[in-house]
KOLVEXDREN-293625 format. One record per residue (C-alpha): x, y, z; residue in three letters. Coordinates in steps of 0.5 Angstrom, whole numbers, plus 500, padded with zeros to 3 digits. Example, Ala and Ser with C-alpha at 12.3 -4.5 7.8 and 13.67 -1.06 7.14 Angstrom:
BEGIN
@u->525 v->491 w->516 code->ala .
@u->527 v->498 w->514 code->ser .
***
This chain:
BEGIN
@u->604 v->093 w->641 code->met .
@u->601 v->086 w->640 code->cys .
@u->599 v->085 w->633 code->ser .
@u->594 v->079 w->635 code->asn .
@u->590 v->086 w->640 code->gln .
@u->585 v->087 w->634 code->trp .
@u->586 v->081 w->630 code->met .
@u->584 v->078 w->637 code->gly .
@u->578 v->081 w->639 code->trp .
@u->571 v->077 w->637 code->asp .
@u->565 v->081 w->637 code->ala .
@u->560 v->076 w->638 code->lys .
@u->562 v->074 w->644 code->ser .
@u->566 v->080 w->645 code->ala .
@u->572 v->077 w->649 code->gln .
@u->580 v->078 w->648 code->his .
@u->583 v->073 w->644 code->ser .
@u->587 v->068 w->650 code->thr .
@u->592 v->068 w->644 code->ala .
@u->595 v->075 w->646 code->cys .
@u->598 v->075 w->654 code->thr .
@u->603 v->080 w->653 code->ser .
@u->603 v->086 w->658 code->gln .
@u->600 v->091 w->651 code->ser .
@u->595 v->087 w->650 code->cys .
@u->592 v->089 w->658 code->thr .
@u->588 v->095 w->653 code->lys .
@u->582 v->091 w->649 code->leu .
@u->578 v->095 w->644 code->val .
@u->573 v->098 w->646 code->arg .
@u->566 v->099 w->643 code->gly .
@u->566 v->105 w->641 code->gly .
@u->573 v->105 w->637 code->glu .
@u->570 v->100 w->631 code->arg .
@u->564 v->105 w->630 code->glu .
@u->569 v->110 w->631 code->tyr .
@u->573 v->108 w->625 code->leu .
@u->567 v->106 w->621 code->arg .
@u->564 v->113 w->622 code->asp .
@u->571 v->116 w->620 code->ser .
@u->571 v->112 w->613 code->leu .
@u->565 v->114 w->611 code->arg .
@u->569 v->120 w->607 code->asp .
@u->574 v->116 w->604 code->his .
@u->571 v->110 w->602 code->val .
@u->571 v->110 w->595 code->lys .
@u->578 v->111 w->595 code->val .
@u->580 v->106 w->600 code->ile .
@u->576 v->101 w->596 code->glu .
@u->577 v->103 w->590 code->asp .
@u->580 v->096 w->586 code->lys .
@u->586 v->099 w->582 code->lys .
@u->593 v->100 w->584 code->thr .
@u->596 v->105 w->580 code->asp .
@u->601 v->110 w->584 code->ala .
@u->596 v->116 w->584 code->gly .
@u->590 v->112 w->587 code->ile .
@u->596 v->108 w->592 code->asn .
@u->598 v->115 w->593 code->arg .
@u->590 v->117 w->595 code->lys .
@u->589 v->111 w->599 code->lys .
@u->595 v->112 w->603 code->ser .
@u->594 v->120 w->604 code->val .
@u->586 v->117 w->606 code->ala .
@u->589 v->112 w->611 code->trp .
@u->593 v->118 w->614 code->thr .
@u->588 v->123 w->615 code->ser .
@u->583 v->117 w->619 code->ile .
@u->590 v->114 w->623 code->ser .
@u->590 v->123 w->625 code->lys .
@u->583 v->123 w->626 code->thr .
@u->583 v->117 w->630 code->phe .
@u->590 v->118 w->635 code->asp .
@u->586 v->126 w->636 code->thr .
@u->580 v->122 w->639 code->lys .
@u->583 v->116 w->642 code->tyr .
@u->590 v->119 w->644 code->lys .
@u->596 v->115 w->640 code->gly .
@u->593 v->107 w->641 code->met .
@u->592 v->105 w->634 code->arg .
@u->597 v->104 w->628 code->ser .
@u->595 v->106 w->622 code->glu .
@u->597 v->098 w->620 code->lys .
@u->592 v->097 w->626 code->gln .
@u->586 v->100 w->623 code->leu .
@u->587 v->097 w->617 code->lys .
@u->587 v->090 w->619 code->glu .
@u->581 v->092 w->624 code->gln .
@u->577 v->095 w->617 code->trp .
@u->580 v->088 w->613 code->lys .
@u->577 v->085 w->619 code->gln .
@u->571 v->088 w->620 code->met .
@u->568 v->087 w->612 code->lys .
@u->569 v->080 w->613 code->leu .
@u->565 v->079 w->619 code->gly .
@u->560 v->083 w->616 code->ala .
@u->560 v->079 w->609 code->lys .
@u->561 v->073 w->613 code->lys .
@u->554 v->075 w->617 code->ala .
@u->551 v->077 w->611 code->tyr .
@u->552 v->069 w->606 code->ala .
@u->550 v->066 w->614 code->glu .
@u->544 v->070 w->613 code->phe .
@u->543 v->068 w->606 code->arg .
@u->544 v->061 w->607 code->lys .
@u->539 v->061 w->614 code->glu .
@u->534 v->064 w->610 code->arg .
@u->533 v->058 w->604 code->val .
@u->533 v->053 w->608 code->gln .
@u->528 v->048 w->609 code->thr .
@u->524 v->046 w->616 code->gly .
@u->521 v->052 w->619 code->gly .
@u->523 v->054 w->625 code->gly .
@u->523 v->061 w->628 code->pro .
@u->526 v->066 w->622 code->pro .
@u->533 v->067 w->622 code->pro .
@u->537 v->073 w->626 code->lys .
@u->539 v->079 w->622 code->pro .
@u->546 v->081 w->620 code->pro .
@u->547 v->087 w->626 code->ser .
@u->547 v->094 w->626 code->ser .
@u->554 v->096 w->625 code->ile .
@u->555 v->089 w->619 code->asp .
@u->549 v->093 w->616 code->glu .
@u->553 v->100 w->615 code->glu .
@u->559 v->097 w->613 code->ile .
@u->555 v->094 w->607 code->his .
@u->551 v->100 w->605 code->gln .
@u->559 v->103 w->605 code->leu .
@u->561 v->098 w->600 code->ile .
@u->555 v->094 w->598 code->pro .
@u->559 v->092 w->591 code->thr .
@u->563 v->087 w->596 code->glu .
@u->556 v->084 w->598 code->phe .
@u->554 v->082 w->591 code->asn .
@u->551 v->076 w->590 code->gln .
@u->553 v->073 w->583 code->tyr .
@u->547 v->070 w->579 code->glu .
@u->548 v->064 w->575 code->asn .
@u->545 v->065 w->568 code->pro .
@u->545 v->057 w->566 code->phe .
@u->541 v->056 w->573 code->asp .
@u->539 v->049 w->572 code->asp .
@u->533 v->050 w->574 code->asp .
@u->529 v->050 w->567 code->cys .
@u->524 v->045 w->566 code->gln .
@u->522 v->044 w->560 code->glu .
@u->513 v->042 w->558 code->glu .
@u->513 v->036 w->552 code->gln .
@u->509 v->040 w->547 code->pro .
@u->503 v->036 w->545 code->ala .
@u->504 v->031 w->538 code->glu .
@u->500 v->035 w->534 code->asn .
@u->504 v->042 w->536 code->asp .
@u->509 v->046 w->532 code->val .
@u->512 v->050 w->537 code->glu .
@u->520 v->048 w->538 code->thr .
@u->521 v->046 w->545 code->leu .
@u->526 v->052 w->547 code->asp .
@u->519 v->057 w->546 code->glu .
@u->515 v->052 w->551 code->thr .
@u->520 v->052 w->556 code->ala .
@u->519 v->055 w->563 code->thr .
@u->524 v->058 w->568 code->cys .
@u->523 v->058 w->575 code->arg .
***
């Protein structure tokens, strides 16, 4: 089976990459397979997305992926390996993160025009499954702060009169 089979699938244009030309790539990823994989991951997402790498957690991750693979195989009759399922989940997460980053970037742009298109429903569901991976970090030392100059007879310090937006 071709390793590019899932990786070459472009969700936006719904076309398969031309990088894969082998006979085994004739069966493309069907739309329902992604949704089924996402639904199968719901029960195991806490274990799979655990950042710890000790032996006990790795064993739990392996058991979870084996369970997901068996569940997937029962519906799709052994079409995908465990390795392919892992790679597809990774690509789905990266795609969702990219869609959310692009949405945030376009949302704050100036210049008028129509509002940006929100992320897809699949991206939103992935965001709900793993919200901590979509956190945007805040900078406590943001330099948007403007200090007001006190009046000459005012006794306050500059720190007390600073206003930040």
